[in-house]
C-alpha positions in Angstrom: -78.4 123.7 -94.8 -76.8 122.9 -91.5 -76.6 118.8 -91.9 -77.1 118.4 -88.5 -80.6 119.9 -88.9 -80.6 117.0 -92.0 -80.1 114.2 -89.5 -82.3 115.2 -87.4 -85.4 115.9 -89.3 -85.1 113.7 -92.6 -87.4 111.2 -91.0 -90.8 110.0 -92.3 -93.8 112.2 -91.7 -97.1 112.4 -93.5 -97.2 114.7 -96.5 -100.2 116.5 -94.9 -102.2 117.4 -98.7 -104.8 115.8 -96.6 -105.7 116.0 -92.9 -105.9 112.8 -91.6 -103.7 111.6 -94.5 -105.1 109.3 -97.1 -103.5 106.1 -95.4 -106.0 106.7 -92.7 -109.0 106.1 -94.4 -110.7 103.3 -93.3 -112.6 100.6 -96.0 -116.2 99.7 -95.5 -117.9 103.6 -96.9 -120.6 102.7 -99.0 -123.1 104.3 -101.7 -125.4 105.2 -99.0 -123.2 106.9 -96.8 -121.7 108.8 -99.3 -125.1 109.9 -100.8 -125.9 111.4 -97.2 -122.7 112.9 -96.8 -123.0 115.0 -100.0 -126.2 115.7 -99.3 -125.0 117.4 -96.2 -122.2 119.2 -98.3 -124.8 121.4 -99.3 -125.3 123.1 -96.1 -121.4 123.2 -95.0 -118.8 125.3 -95.8 -116.9 126.4 -98.2 -120.4 127.0 -100.4 -118.1 126.9 -103.7 -117.7 123.6 -105.8 -114.7 122.4 -107.0 -113.8 119.0 -109.3 -111.5 116.6 -110.0 -111.0 114.2 -112.8 -108.4 111.4 -112.3 -107.6 109.7 -115.6 -105.6 106.8 -115.0 -104.4 105.8 -118.2 -100.7 106.5 -119.1 -98.7 105.6 -122.8 -95.7 104.9 -120.7 -95.5 104.3 -116.6 -92.6 106.3 -115.1 -90.9 104.1 -112.7 -90.8 107.5 -110.0 -94.7 107.6 -110.4 -97.1 107.9 -106.6 -99.9 108.2 -108.6 -102.7 105.7 -109.3 -101.2 105.2 -112.9 -102.0 102.2 -115.7 -100.9 101.5 -118.8 -102.9 102.5 -121.8 -106.2 99.8 -122.2 -108.0 99.1 -125.1 -109.7 101.3 -126.6 -113.5 100.1 -125.7 -112.2 100.7 -122.2 -111.4 103.7 -122.5 -113.9 104.7 -124.0 -116.5 103.4 -121.7 -114.6 105.0 -118.5 -115.2 108.1 -119.8 -119.1 107.3 -120.4 -118.9 106.1 -116.9 -117.2 109.4 -115.8 -119.9 111.6 -117.6 -122.5 109.2 -115.6 -121.1 109.6 -112.4 -121.0 113.4 -112.8 -124.7 113.1 -113.4 -125.1 111.0 -110.3 -123.6 113.4 -108.0 -124.5 116.8 -109.2 -127.8 115.7 -108.6 -127.5 116.0 -105.2 -125.7 119.4 -105.3 -127.1 122.6 -105.0 -128.0 124.3 -108.0 -127.3 127.7 -106.8 -123.6 126.5 -105.4 -120.7 128.3 -107.7 -118.0 126.3 -109.3 -114.6 127.9 -108.1 -112.4 125.0 -109.5 -112.2 122.3 -112.0 -108.7 120.0 -112.2 -107.7 117.0 -113.9 -105.4 114.7 -112.8 -103.9 111.2 -113.4 -102.4 109.2 -114.7 -102.1 111.5 -117.8 -105.4 113.5 -118.4 -103.8 114.2 -122.1 -104.2 111.0 -123.4 -108.2 111.4 -123.8 -108.4 113.6 -127.1 -109.5 117.1 -126.3 -113.4 116.7 -127.6 -113.7 113.9 -124.5 -112.1 117.0 -122.0 -114.1 119.9 -123.7 -117.5 117.6 -123.3 -116.6 116.6 -119.5 -116.3 120.2 -118.8 -119.2 121.5 -120.3 -121.5 118.8 -118.3 -120.3 120.8 -115.5 -120.4 124.2 -117.0 -124.2 123.6 -118.0 -125.2 122.5 -114.4 -123.4 125.3 -112.3 -122.3 128.8 -112.9 -118.9 130.0 -111.6 -117.2 132.4 -109.7 -115.2 135.2 -111.6 -112.2 133.7 -113.6 -112.4 129.9 -112.2 -109.5 127.9 -112.3 -109.9 124.9 -115.0 -106.8 123.2 -115.1 -105.3 120.4 -116.8 -102.0 118.5 -115.9 -100.1 117.6 -119.1 -97.7 115.1 -120.6 -95.8 117.0 -122.9 -94.0 114.3 -124.6 -97.0 113.4 -126.6 -98.5 116.4 -127.8 -97.9 118.2 -131.0 -98.6 121.9 -131.8 -102.1 120.2 -133.3 -102.8 118.2 -130.0 -102.4 121.5 -128.3 -104.3 123.7 -130.3 -107.1 121.5 -130.0 -106.7 121.4 -126.3 -106.9 125.0 -126.2 -110.1 125.1 -127.0 -111.8 122.4 -124.6 -112.2 125.7 -121.8 -108.7 125.2 -119.6 -107.2 128.2 -118.2 -103.8 126.7 -116.7 -101.9 124.0 -118.3 -99.4 121.9 -115.5 -96.4 120.8 -117.9 -94.8 117.3 -116.4 -91.4 118.2 -117.1 -89.6 116.7 -114.3 -85.9 117.0 -116.0 -84.5 118.7 -118.9 -81.5 116.0 -118.8 -82.2 112.8 -121.0 -79.9 110.7 -119.5 -81.9 111.3 -115.9 -85.8 110.7 -118.5 -84.1 107.9 -120.2 -83.4 106.6 -116.6 -87.1 106.8 -115.1 -88.7 105.8 -118.1 -90.0 109.1 -118.6 -90.9 110.4 -122.9 -89.1 113.5 -123.5 -91.4 116.4 -124.7 -92.5 116.3 -128.2 -92.0 120.4 -128.9 -89.5 122.3 -127.6 -90.2 123.5 -124.0 -89.6 127.4 -124.8 -91.8 127.5 -127.9 -94.3 125.4 -125.8 -94.5 128.0 -122.8 -94.9 131.4 -125.6 -97.6 129.5 -127.5 -99.8 128.4 -124.4 -99.1 131.7 -123.2 -100.2 133.3 -126.7 -103.9 131.6 -126.2 -104.5 133.6 -122.8 -103.3 130.8 -120.2 -101.3 130.7 -117.2 -98.3 127.7 -117.0 -97.3 125.6 -114.1 -94.1 123.7 -115.1 -93.2 120.8 -112.8 -90.2 119.3 -112.3 -89.1 116.8 -110.0 -85.6 116.6 -107.7 -84.1 113.2 -105.7 -84.0 111.1 -109.2 -81.5 108.7 -110.2 -78.6 110.6 -112.3 -79.0 114.0 -110.8 -76.7 116.4 -109.0 -76.8 119.9 -107.5 -75.2 120.7 -111.0 -77.1 118.8 -113.6 -80.9 120.2 -111.3 -79.4 123.5 -111.5 -78.9 123.8 -115.1 -82.8 122.2 -115.5 -83.6 125.3 -113.3 -81.7 127.8 -114.9 -83.4 127.0 -118.0 -86.8 126.5 -116.8 -86.4 130.5 -115.2 -85.5 131.8 -118.2 -88.4 129.8 -119.9 -91.0 132.5 -117.5 -93.7 130.0 -116.4 -96.6 131.1 -114.3 -95.6 128.9 -111.6 -93.0 126.8 -111.0 -93.1 123.6 -108.8 -90.0 121.4 -107.6 -91.4 118.5 -105.8 -89.2 116.3 -104.0 -89.1 113.0 -105.2 -91.0 110.3 -102.2 -89.5 107.3 -102.5 -91.8 104.8 -100.9 -91.5 101.6 -102.7 -94.1 99.9 -100.3 -96.8 101.5 -101.7 -95.6 101.6 -105.6 -93.0 98.6 -106.4 -92.2 100.1 -109.1 -90.1 102.2 -107.3 -88.1 99.5 -106.4 -86.1 99.8 -110.2 -85.1 103.4 -109.2 -83.1 101.8 -106.2 -81.1 99.9 -108.6 -80.0 103.2 -110.6 -78.7 104.8 -107.3 -80.7 107.4 -105.5 -79.3 110.7 -104.5 -78.2 110.9 -100.5 -80.6 113.6 -98.7 -77.7 115.9 -98.4 -77.6 115.9 -102.2 -81.3 116.4 -102.9 -81.0 119.2 -99.8 -78.2 121.4 -102.1 -81.0 120.7 -105.4 -82.9 122.0 -103.6 -81.4 125.1 -102.1 -79.9 125.7 -105.1 -83.4 126.0 -107.3 -84.5 128.4 -104.7 -81.7 130.5 -105.0 -82.7 130.5 -109.0 -85.8 131.0 -108.7 -85.6 133.7 -106.1 -83.0 135.8 -107.9 -85.3 135.5 -111.4 -88.3 137.0 -109.6 -90.0 134.1 -108.3 -91.4 133.9 -104.3 -91.3 130.3 -103.0 -94.9 129.4 -101.8 -95.5 126.6 -99.6 -93.2 123.2 -99.9 -92.7 123.6 -103.6 -93.5 126.1 -105.3 -92.5 129.1 -107.1 -94.3 132.4 -107.9 -94.3 135.6 -109.3 -95.5 138.4 -107.2 -98.4 139.2 -109.4 -99.8 135.5 -108.9 -102.7 135.5 -106.6 -101.0 132.3 -104.6 -98.5 134.9 -103.8 -101.4 137.9 -103.0 -102.9 135.1 -100.7 -99.7 134.0 -98.7 -99.1 137.7 -97.8 -102.7 137.5 -96.6 -102.4 134.6 -94.6 -105.0 133.3 -97.0 -103.3 130.4 -98.7 -104.9 127.0 -99.1 -104.2 123.4 -100.2 -105.9 120.7 -101.4 -105.5 117.3 -102.9 -104.9 119.3 -106.2 -102.3 121.9 -104.6 -101.7 124.8 -104.0 -105.2 127.4 -104.3 -106.7 130.7 -102.7 -109.0 130.7 -100.7 -110.7 132.7 -103.5 -110.8 129.3 -105.8 -110.9 126.8 -102.7 -114.2 124.5 -102.3 -115.4 121.2 -101.6 -114.0 118.9 -103.8 -116.0 116.3 -105.0 -114.3 113.3 -107.2 -114.9 111.6 -110.4 -112.8 108.5 -111.6 -110.6 105.9 -110.1 -109.2 106.4 -106.8 -110.6 109.7 -106.8 -110.5 111.3 -103.1 -113.7 113.8 -102.6 -112.9 116.2 -99.5 -115.9 117.5 -98.2 -116.5 119.5 -95.2 -117.1 116.4 -92.6 -115.6 113.8 -94.4 -113.1 112.6 -97.0 -114.5 109.6 -99.2 -112.1 107.4 -102.1 -113.2 105.7 -104.8 -112.2 102.1 -105.9 -109.1 101.9 -107.6 -110.0 99.0 -110.3 -111.3 100.3 -113.3 -113.4 97.5 -114.6 -115.2 97.5 -110.9 -115.3 101.7 -111.1 -117.1 101.2 -114.6 -119.8 98.2 -113.6 -120.5 100.0 -110.3 -121.2 103.4 -112.1 -123.4 101.5 -115.2 -125.5 99.5 -112.6 -126.0 103.0 -110.9 -124.1 102.5 -107.6 -121.9 105.2 -106.5 -117.9 103.2 -106.4 -116.8 104.6 -103.1 -114.2 102.0 -101.2 -112.8 103.7 -98.6 -114.0 107.1 -96.6 -113.1 109.1 -93.0 -115.6 110.9 -91.2 -113.5 114.0 -89.0 -114.4 114.5 -85.3 -114.5 117.5 -84.4 -111.3 117.8 -82.9 -109.8 116.8 -86.2 -111.7 119.1 -88.3 -110.0 122.0 -86.1 -106.9 120.5 -86.1 -107.1 120.1 -89.8 -107.4 123.6 -90.1 -104.4 124.3 -88.0 -102.3 122.1 -89.8 -103.4 123.0 -93.3 -102.7 127.2 -92.5 -99.0 125.5 -91.0 -98.6 124.2 -93.8 -99.8 126.8 -96.5 -98.8 130.0 -94.9 -95.7 129.4 -92.4 -96.9 130.9 -89.6 -99.9 130.6 -87.1 -101.8 133.3 -85.4 -103.7 132.2 -82.7 -106.1 135.0 -82.1 -106.7 135.2 -85.5 -107.6 131.3 -85.9 -109.7 132.0 -82.4 -112.2 134.7 -84.4 -112.3 132.2 -88.0 -113.3 129.5 -86.1 -115.3 131.4 -83.3 -113.1 129.1 -80.4 -111.1 129.7 -77.6 -107.0 129.7 -78.1 -106.6 126.9 -75.2 -109.6 124.8 -77.0 -107.5 125.0 -80.3 -104.6 123.9 -78.8 -106.0 121.4 -76.5 -107.5 120.0 -80.0 -104.3 119.4 -81.3 -100.7 117.8 -79.7 -99.5 121.2 -78.6 -96.7 121.2 -76.6 -94.3 123.6 -75.1 -91.5 121.4 -75.2 -91.4 120.6 -78.7 -92.2 123.7 -79.9 -88.9 125.2 -77.5 -86.9 122.5 -79.1 -87.6 123.2 -82.8 -87.0 126.9 -81.4 -83.8 126.1 -80.3 -82.6 124.6 -83.6 -83.7 127.7 -85.2 -86.5 126.4 -87.4 -89.5 128.2 -85.7 -89.5 131.5 -83.6 -93.0 131.4 -81.6 -94.8 133.0 -78.3 -98.3 132.3 -76.5 -100.1 134.0 -79.7 -97.4 132.8 -82.7 -95.9 130.1 -84.6 -93.4 131.0 -87.5 -91.2 128.8 -89.4 -87.8 130.6 -90.2 -86.7 130.2 -93.6 -84.4 127.7 -92.3 -86.7 126.0 -90.9 -89.5 125.9 -94.4 -87.9 122.7 -95.4 -89.0 121.0 -92.3 -92.9 122.5 -92.1 -94.1 118.3 -92.5 -92.3 118.1 -89.0 -93.1 121.1 -87.5 -97.3 120.0 -88.3 -96.6 116.8 -87.5 -96.0 117.8 -83.6 -99.4 119.4 -83.8 -100.7 115.8 -84.7 -102.4 113.8 -82.3 -102.7 111.1 -84.3 -98.8 111.1 -84.6 -98.6 110.4 -80.9 -99.2 106.9 -81.6 -99.3 105.8 -85.6 -98.1 102.6 -87.1 -98.3 104.3 -90.8 -95.8 104.9 -93.6 -94.4 108.2 -94.7 -91.7 109.9 -96.8 -89.0 111.9 -95.7 -88.9 115.5 -96.0 -86.1 115.6 -98.2 
C-alpha cells in the first residue's frame, strides 16, 4: 500500500453497516410508532424474516470492545432479562404475518454464550414454532471460547445452531493480556474440528490494530488460523472511538500501532489467506470458494446487515430483541434502550422499549441501496441497479452525492475505475471502500458526526 494513499484516505468515515449510520438515529421513537412500522413491514421487501438477540452480559469486559456490553449481573437479573426476551418475541411476532419465513437468526453481544444452552435452545424454539424457515436458514451464535468446556460445546450444539463465530481476536497471549481478553479454554484446532464434526460451519474472528501487535506477530496468528481451516475467517480493523466507549482509553496508554503498521498487518493477512485458498469478501471477510458468500459476490448479490455479510437468500428485514437491539426494516430503523433495567421493566409492563429510530426518505432508501451494493460487491452497474429499482439511472445518481470530479480523483489515485455506466473498485482501493461510499452520501456533505478511520 502506497504511503501517500494511506495519508490521504485514512480519515474518519462511516463503517456503513447501515445507511444512515446509527449515530444519525434520533431520540423520540415510541411504542406506538414502532408498532405501526412493524405492521407495515409485512407488506414490504424483503418478505423474509431475520431475528437478532442481543445478550449484553460479559464475565470480563475487553478494553477494545465497541459493543454494548455490561459486566455480568446477578442471576436474578439475567433470569428476568431472558424472560423479557421471550415476552418481547411474543409482542413483536404477534404483529408479523405468520406466512413469512425465517431466513436468519443471530445472537450477538456481549457474550451470548454466557447463557446456558437450554436458554438459547428455548429462544430458538420459540421462533421456529411460530414460523417456517427458508431452506437451510442461517442460525448463528457469536461465541467467547474463553469460558466454554467440551461439555458446554456439546450442549450448545444441540440448541439448533448451524454456524458458530469464534471470537479469537489473536493467538498471542501478550496481546490478549493487554486488552483483558480471556484465552480459549479449549485448544482452537481441536475446537474447530469438533464443531465441524457437529455438522456446523465455523467463523474465526480476529482483530488487528491492538497494542503489542506487529506485522510479524499478526502474521504468525493468521498462518495458524489458516492451518485450522475455519469456513470463514474475519480480520476486523480495530476501531478506536474512545469518545463513544471510554474504556478504550486504556489502550492509548499501552500504545496503539500506527496506521502504516496496521496496513501491513492487513496486507500480510490478505496475502496469507489468499495463498491458503480463501477469497476476500467485502471489508474484512475471507471465505472458501464453496461458500455461498463467494458465489453471491460473483453474482453481485452480496448483502450486509448489522450482523455481518449474508446473501440475498439469507436476508430478511431484521427484528431485534434485547437492549440496544437495532431493527432494520424496509423504511425505518429502531433501536431499543441501552439500559438493562429500563428494558426489563418496560417489557414487563407490556411496552416495546424503543429509544431511538430513523425513518428513511425515498431518496435515502435509494442511497442505502447504492452504498450497500458498493460496500458489499466493490462495484456498481448503474443500469442493473436501474432495473432492480425500476428507476432511471439519472434519478438514482441524483439521489446520491454522485460527483464526477470526486470520482475522477479516485480514478487518478488508482483506487477505482469508472465510466458513465460503472464504478469498479480496484484491488488497491478495497481498503478505502468506505471513503468511496462516503463520496456518494449526501449526509456527508455537511455533518458533525464522529467516525472511525478505515485503517
